[in-house]
C-alpha positions in Angstrom: 32.9 28.2 -39.2 29.7 27.7 -37.2 30.9 30.3 -34.7 31.5 32.8 -37.5 28.1 32.3 -39.1 26.2 32.6 -35.8 28.3 35.6 -34.7 27.7 37.3 -38.1 24.0 36.7 -38.1 23.4 37.8 -34.5 25.3 41.0 -34.8 24.1 42.0 -38.2 20.5 41.6 -37.0 21.2 43.3 -33.7 22.8 46.2 -35.4 19.8 47.0 -37.5 18.3 50.2 -36.1 21.0 50.2 -33.4 22.5 53.5 -32.2 25.8 52.8 -33.9 24.0 52.2 -37.2 22.2 55.5 -36.7 25.6 57.1 -36.0 27.0 55.7 -39.2 24.0 57.3 -41.1 24.8 60.6 -39.4 28.5 60.5 -40.2 27.8 59.6 -43.8 25.3 62.5 -44.1 27.7 64.9 -42.4 31.0 64.0 -44.1 29.9 62.4 -47.4 33.1 60.4 -47.6 32.1 56.7 -47.3 35.5 55.0 -47.7 37.3 56.7 -44.7 34.1 56.3 -42.6 33.9 52.5 -43.4 37.6 52.0 -42.7 37.3 53.8 -39.4 34.2 51.7 -38.5 36.0 48.5 -39.4 39.0 49.4 -37.3 37.0 50.6 -34.3 34.8 47.5 -34.5 37.8 45.1 -34.9 39.6 46.5 -31.8 36.4 46.8 -29.7 35.2 43.3 -30.6 38.7 41.8 -30.3 38.9 43.0 -26.8 35.4 41.9 -26.1 36.1 38.4 -27.5 39.2 38.1 -25.3 37.2 39.1 -22.3 34.5 36.5 -23.2 37.2 33.8 -23.3 38.8 35.0 -20.1 35.4 34.8 -18.3 35.4 31.1 -19.0 38.6 30.7 -17.0 37.3 32.3 -13.8 33.7 31.1 -13.7 32.6 27.5 -13.1 31.0 25.9 -16.2 27.6 25.7 -14.4 27.6 29.4 -13.4 28.8 30.4 -16.9 26.1 28.4 -18.5 23.4 30.2 -16.6 24.9 33.6 -17.1 25.2 33.0 -20.8 21.8 31.5 -21.2 20.1 34.3 -19.2 22.3 36.8 -21.0 21.2 35.7 -24.5 17.5 35.6 -23.3 18.1 39.1 -21.9 19.5 40.2 -25.2 16.4 38.9 -26.9 14.3 41.2 -24.8 16.7 44.1 -25.3 16.5 43.6 -29.1 12.8 44.5 -28.9 13.6 47.9 -27.3 14.4 50.5 -30.1 17.7 52.5 -29.7 17.8 56.2 -29.8 20.9 58.2 -30.8 20.1 61.5 -29.1 21.8 64.6 -30.5 25.1 63.4 -31.8 25.6 66.5 -33.9 27.4 68.1 -31.0 29.7 65.1 -30.6 30.5 65.0 -34.3 31.4 68.7 -34.2 33.6 68.1 -31.1 35.6 65.3 -32.8 35.7 66.6 -36.4 39.0 68.3 -35.8 40.5 64.8 -36.1 39.1 64.5 -39.7 36.6 62.1 -41.1 38.5 59.0 -40.2 39.5 60.2 -36.7 36.1 61.5 -35.8 34.4 58.3 -37.0 36.8 56.0 -35.3 36.5 57.8 -31.9 32.7 58.2 -32.0 32.1 54.7 -33.2 34.5 53.1 -30.7 32.9 55.0 -27.8 29.3 54.4 -29.0 30.0 50.6 -29.2 31.2 50.4 -25.5 28.4 48.7 -23.6 26.3 48.4 -26.7 24.3 45.2 -27.3 26.6 44.1 -30.1 29.6 44.4 -27.8 27.9 42.5 -25.0 26.8 39.9 -27.6 30.5 39.5 -28.7 31.5 38.9 -25.1 28.8 36.3 -24.7 29.5 34.6 -28.0 33.2 34.3 -27.2 32.3 32.8 -23.9 29.8 30.4 -25.5 32.1 29.3 -28.3 35.8 28.4 -27.9 37.1 30.8 -30.6 38.1 34.4 -30.1 39.2 34.7 -33.7 36.0 33.4 -35.4 33.7 35.3 -33.0 35.6 38.5 -33.5 35.7 38.0 -37.2 32.0 37.2 -37.4 30.8 40.0 -35.2 33.0 42.5 -37.0 31.7 41.2 -40.4 28.1 41.5 -39.0 28.7 45.1 -38.1 30.0 45.9 -41.5 27.1 44.1 -43.2 24.7 46.4 -41.3 26.7 49.6 -41.5 28.1 49.6 -45.0 24.7 50.0 -46.6 23.9 52.7 -44.0 27.0 54.6 -45.0 26.6 54.2 -48.8 22.8 54.6 -49.1 22.2 56.7 -46.0 18.7 57.4 -44.8 17.1 56.5 -48.1 17.4 52.8 -47.3 16.6 53.2 -43.5 13.0 54.2 -44.2 12.4 51.1 -46.4 13.8 48.5 -44.0 11.4 46.6 -41.8 13.4 47.4 -38.7 10.7 46.0 -36.3 10.7 42.7 -38.1 14.5 42.6 -38.2 14.6 43.2 -34.5 12.0 40.4 -33.9 14.1 38.0 -35.9 17.2 39.0 -34.0 15.4 38.6 -30.7 14.3 35.1 -31.8 17.9 34.1 -32.6 19.1 35.4 -29.3 16.3 33.5 -27.5 17.1 30.3 -29.4 20.8 30.5 -28.6 20.0 31.1 -24.9 17.5 28.3 -24.6 19.5 25.9 -26.7 22.5 26.3 -24.3 20.3 25.2 -21.4 18.7 22.4 -23.4 22.0 21.0 -24.7 23.5 21.0 -21.1 20.5 19.5 -19.3 18.8 17.3 -21.8 21.3 16.2 -24.4 
C-alpha cells in the first residue's frame, strides 16, 4: 500500500501544470464531453504506465543493485529539478484537429498516450517500479495520481487552473522527489 500512496502522491503533484494536464484542459474545452475524455485518459494512462512499470521492474533484472541505486537516486533528484521547470503545451489545436476524425474518445486516447511518452510522470513510473517491487501498486498509484490531477481539469476546465498555486504544487512535488532520491541513498549507505 505504501507503493500505491507514494506513486499516487508523486504523480498527482508532478501532473499539476504538466503538458498532459494542459492537454486535458484543451480537450475538455474543445469537445465538452468529460466522460469519454476521462475514460480515454484512464485507458491511455493505464496502458502507458503499465508498460512503464514493467520496464522499471525489468531494469532491476539487468542492472546491479549498486548501479540501479545510483541511477534511481540521481533520477529522483533530477526529477526534483525537472519539477521546477514549467511545461508548455505548444499549439495542440492542430493535433486535436488532426485526430478528431477518431471522435472524442479516439482523439483523446491517441493524443494523451503520445503526450505521455517521455513525460516526467512516465519516467517517474519507471523509476518508482524499479525502486519498489510492485508493478501493480505502482501502476495503480501513478494512474490514480494522473486521474486525480486530470479529472478536475476536465470537469472544471480553465476556471480552476487560474486559482491553483501551481508553483507551490511544483515545489512540493520537487521536495517529494528529492526526499525519495536522497532517502534511497541514506537507506542503502547509513541504515
